[in-house]
N, C-alpha and C positions, 0 to 999 in steps of 0.2 A: 424451590426448584428441584430438590431431591425427590419429592413426592411425584412430580411430573415425570422424571426419569424412571422412577419405579413403575408408574403407570404405562409408560412406553414399553418397558420390558414385558409387562403383562400382556399388552396389546399385540406384541409380536410373537407371543406364545412361550415366553420364558418365565422361569420362576425366580423372582428377585431374591428369594430366601435361600437359594442354593449357594453353596460355599463360594464358588467363583464369582458370583454376582452380588453378594451381600453388601459390598462397599462400592459397587459400581455407580449407583445413583449419586453418592457423595463425590466420587471422583469425576463424574461427568459434569456435575454442577460446578465444581472447582475449575475444571478445564474450560467450560464455557465462559465463566467469569474472566479467566485469564485471556481467552481468545477474543473477548469483546471489551477489554479494558480501555480501548480508545474512547469510549463514550465518557469516561471519567476524566479525560485529559483535555486541556485547552491548548490546541495547536498554536494559536496566535501567541499565547504567553510563552510557550516554549521557544519560539523564534525570537520574540521581542527580548527575551531574557539573555540573548547572546548577540546583540547587534553592536558592531564596533565601527567607529568612524575610520575610514581608510581611503587614501587617494589611490585607488586601484581601479582600472577601467577595462581590464581584459576578462575574457570568459573564465568563469570558475565552474568546474564540472566535478560532480561526484557520480561515479558509475558503479554498477554492480551492487547496489544496495539490496540485499536479500529481504524478502518480505513473505509473510504468510497471512492469508485472510480467509474469510468464510463467505461464500456466495450467498447472497440474500434470497435466492430462489429455492435452493435446496439445502442450505446450511452445510454444504460440503466445501472442503478446502480448495482454494486456488493459491498459487505461489509462484514466485519468480524473482525478477530483478527490476529495479527502478534505476533509471539514469536521469540525472537532473543537472541543469546548468542555469546560471544566471549571469547577466552583465550588470555589475553593481553601478550605482550612481551615488557614491559617497559613503555607502554603508556596506559592510560585509557581515556575514553571520558565522558564528563558530561552526566548524564543519560537522561536529557530531549532531548538531541540531537538524541538519538536513536529513540524516538517517532517522532521527527521532520523529520528525514530521511525517515521514513515510509510515512509521509504526502507528502513530496516532490514527491515521485514516485507514490503515490496513486492519487494525484491530477493532473493526466494526463490521456488521453485516454489510456487504458491499457488492457492487458490480464494478468491474475493472474500469469501465469508461468513466464513471463518476469519481472513483478514487483518483484517477489520473488528473482530472480537472480540479478536484479539491486540493490536491498537493500543489499544483501549479498556481492556481488562483490565490491561495492563501500566501504562498511564497511571494508572488508578485505584489500583492496588496500590502503585505507587512514590510517588505524590503524597499518598496517603491523603486524597484530595479528598472533598468533600461529594457530588460526582457527576461523571461523565464521560459525554459523548455523542460518538459518531462516526457520520457518515453518509458512505458511499462511493458514488459514481456512476461507472460504468465501461462502456466499450465493449469487447466481446470479439471478437477476430479469429477465434476458433474458431467463433463464430456467423456471422460475415460472410464468411469465406473458404471455409468448408467446411460440411458438414452441411446445416443448414436454410437457410443463406445469407440471413439476415435483416439487411439493410443498415442499418436505422434503429433497431435495438433497442439498449437499454442496460439495465443492471441497477443497482438501488439497494438497498443494504443498510444496516442501522443496528445499533448496539449502544448501549444506554443502561444506565447504572449509577447507583446512589444516587438523588439527588433527581431526576435526569432520568427515571428509571424510576418513581419513587414519586409524583411531583407532575406532573400533567398540565399545569399552567400553566407550569412550568419547561421542560418538553419543548416546549410550543407556542412559548414565547419563543425557544428555540433554533432551532426550525424556521423561524420568521418571520425571525429575524435572519440566517440563512444564505440566506434567499430561496430555499428549496428549489426547484430547477429542474433541467432536464436538464444533464448534464455538458458 
């Protein structure tokens, strides 16, 4: 991977042998591996590793889960917050696993829409919950740094399954509890 980054430096007109750039290919390769470590992780195993039997039937919400990802179209960062909820049906999950699940999917080349659905689908399937809701609010540097250069734009996506899709009042309760607002 370092050789590819060295080639990119040459293509843009830089000298990869100059002092400030000598270690840049290695640093870029290390950073890209870190930013895409989600490919090496099994999201289902992370969730299954922390399931507990519990007689709890009210909404469980984790909000403001920070994430960083790379847009698959330009490989530029997008980042923001994930809010997720579920209505358990006999099983709850350790709360740190909710945040870890977000990281698994965020640390891949992504589009926000797919990431939102992947998080919700896996959580719903693994927990066999009554319902799952995920809202993602993100800022995209591909929109700010290039192209249309819209500095104050952000994108909101959602995925709702089970009772969150079928019952308007459950969906509204979730949206009210997360205080839907800008990321």
